[in-house]
C-alpha positions in Angstrom: 65.3 132.9 66.3 63.4 131.3 63.4 66.2 132.4 61.1 68.9 130.7 63.2 66.8 127.5 63.4 66.3 127.2 59.7 70.0 127.9 59.0 71.0 125.2 61.5 68.4 122.8 60.0 69.6 123.5 56.5 73.2 122.7 57.5 72.2 119.6 59.3 70.0 118.4 56.4 72.5 119.1 53.7 75.6 117.8 55.4 73.7 114.8 56.8 72.4 113.9 53.4 76.0 114.0 52.0 77.2 111.8 54.9 74.4 109.4 54.3 75.1 109.0 50.6 78.8 108.5 51.1 78.3 106.1 54.0 75.7 104.1 52.0 78.2 103.7 49.2 81.4 103.0 51.1 80.2 101.5 54.5 77.6 99.0 53.4 79.5 95.8 52.7 76.3 93.6 52.7 72.7 94.1 53.3 72.6 91.4 55.9 75.3 92.9 58.1 76.1 96.3 59.6 75.1 99.2 57.4 76.2 102.9 57.3 78.4 102.5 60.5 80.6 99.7 59.3 84.3 100.4 59.3 85.8 102.2 56.4 87.4 100.1 53.6 91.1 99.8 53.7 93.0 102.7 52.0 94.8 100.2 49.7 91.5 99.3 48.0 90.2 102.8 47.8 92.8 104.8 45.9 93.4 108.5 46.2 89.9 109.6 45.3 88.3 107.0 47.6 90.4 108.2 50.4 89.4 111.8 49.8 85.7 110.8 49.7 86.1 108.9 53.1 87.7 112.1 54.5 84.8 114.2 53.1 82.4 111.8 54.9 84.1 112.5 58.2 84.1 116.3 57.5 80.4 116.3 56.6 79.5 114.5 59.8 81.2 117.1 61.9 79.9 120.0 59.8 76.4 118.6 60.4 76.8 118.3 64.2 78.8 121.5 64.8 76.9 123.6 62.3 73.5 122.8 63.8 74.8 123.3 67.4 76.3 126.6 66.4 73.1 128.0 65.1 70.8 126.4 67.7 72.9 126.9 70.8 75.9 129.1 70.5 74.5 132.1 68.5 71.2 132.3 70.6 73.3 132.1 73.8 75.6 134.9 72.5 72.6 137.1 71.6 70.9 136.6 75.0 74.2 137.3 76.8 74.6 140.5 74.7 71.0 141.6 75.6 71.6 140.8 79.3 74.8 142.9 79.3 73.0 145.8 77.5 70.4 146.1 80.3 
């Protein structure tokens, strides 16, 4: 179980750090207002690479959440179900 925990934690940490860096760059319009969770900038001001980075931010968010849940909940549940069926 420790193996699954550290895999999930590694995915959560790595993807979360990537999301945090991109959100800090693109979603912090001012230090007095909303930070990290502010709306994305308009696509006209970003360009192609900026739009790809904003898409990458959304992908990293879901990889962090679903990756951690997969290794912390889904895989251990499958292993316990497999053990219960074997008995």
